[in-house]
N, C-alpha and C positions, 0 to 999 in steps of 0.2 A: 870634765872640763870646767874650769873656774872662770867666771866672768867678773871682772873688776867693775863694780858699779859706783865706786867712790867718787868718780869724776862726773857722774851724770847729774845734771841739774834737774831738780824736781819743781813742778809747778802745781799749784793748787787751783782747781777749777770747780765751779758749781756743778753739782751732780743731780741730774733730773731723772727721777724714777717714774714709771708709768702712773702711779697714783698722784704724782705732782704735775702731770701734763697740763691740767686745767689752769693752775696758778702760773705755770711757766708761760703758757700761751697768752694768758691775760696780762702778764707784765712784759710782754715781748717788746713793746715800744719804748718803755722807759729803761729796759735792760737792768732792772734792779733785782738781782738774784741773791741778796744778802740773807734771806730767810731759808735758803736751801743748804743742805749738807754739801760738803765739798769732798773731792777725791784728788789724790796726788797722782800726777802722771809724770813720765819722763819727758822733759822738754827736748824736742828735736831741734838741732841747730838750724838756724835760718828759717824757721817756720813761725808764722804770725799767729799768735793766740789772742789777739785783741777781740774781746766780746765773746770768746769761745766758752762753751760749756760741754760737759760730758753727759750724753743722753743714753739711757738704757732702752733698748728696743723691746717693744711688746708685740708679740705675734710673729709668725713665720712667713708672712707673705713675701719677704725679701730674702729668705734663706736661699742658698747656703751662706752667702757672704755676710749677711746681716741677720743672723738667727735670733730667736727669742732669747732674752737676757744678755745678749752681747751689748757692749758699751762702746760708744764712738764719740770722738770729738766732733762737735758741730759748730760751724761758724756762721754768724748772721750775714745774710745777703741783703744789701740795701735795696729798697723798693725801686730805685732807679736802675737796678741791674737785673730785675726779675725777667725781663724780656729776653735776656741772653742766657738764662739758666738752662743747663743740661746736666745729666747725670743724677746721682742719688741725692735727694733733698728731703729734709723734714719740713713739712708745710702746715702751718696753722691756718685753717680756713675761717672766713667770717661766720660760717655756720657753726663754729665751735668744734669742728671736727679737726683732729690732728692725725696726719698721715706721714709715713715715710715711704716714698716711691721713687722710681727712676723716671726722670723727665726724658722721654725719647724724642719728643718733637715740641718745638716752641716757636710758633709762627703766628703773626698777626694777633697777638694777645691770647691765643688758645694754646694751652699746654696739654699734651697727651702724656699721661702717666701710666707706668706699667709696673706690675708686680713681678719680681724675678722668679719666684717659686712656681707660680701657676700661670703666668702670662696674662692675667686679667688686666684689662686696660680701662681707663676712664679719662674724661676730659674735664678740665676746669679752665676758667678764664683768669687773667691777671687780676681782675676785679674781685674774684672770689677769695683772694689771698689776704690774710691779715699780716702774717710774718713768714719768713723763709730762712732756712739754715742749710748750708752745704754740709753734707755728711762726709767726714774725713776719716782719719786713721782710727783703728780699733784700739781701745785701751784694755778690753777684756773680751775673751771669746770663751763661751762655755764648752765643756767637753762634749764630744759627739755622743749621741745615744747609742 
């Protein structure tokens, strides 16, 4: 089967690999990602890519949907909306820790986070967060082992 890709619009986004997590989270407030490599993705019609980057996942705590080396578009969540966040998010904590977890509960400023792979849970407060991104569509999925 042949798929005609000539009409697909490509978009170039900053590409954040695990070794760049530190500089990515340090610059999260000024959103200046000019020093990062970029990757081209197929732009989906009607989808907002404002402030989006592509993030490579490190670790398998969120497998099988978000396995090690998979890449996903992530979009910034403004701090005024953190209290409403649910679902999978990439979170830079003030302690300089960077995690990708599923927010399963978000009540009174306390977020309960869960790992998909092993069910481990942890809690953080909104005050622990430096920056947050909603994890979106995959741009690359590694082959299964």
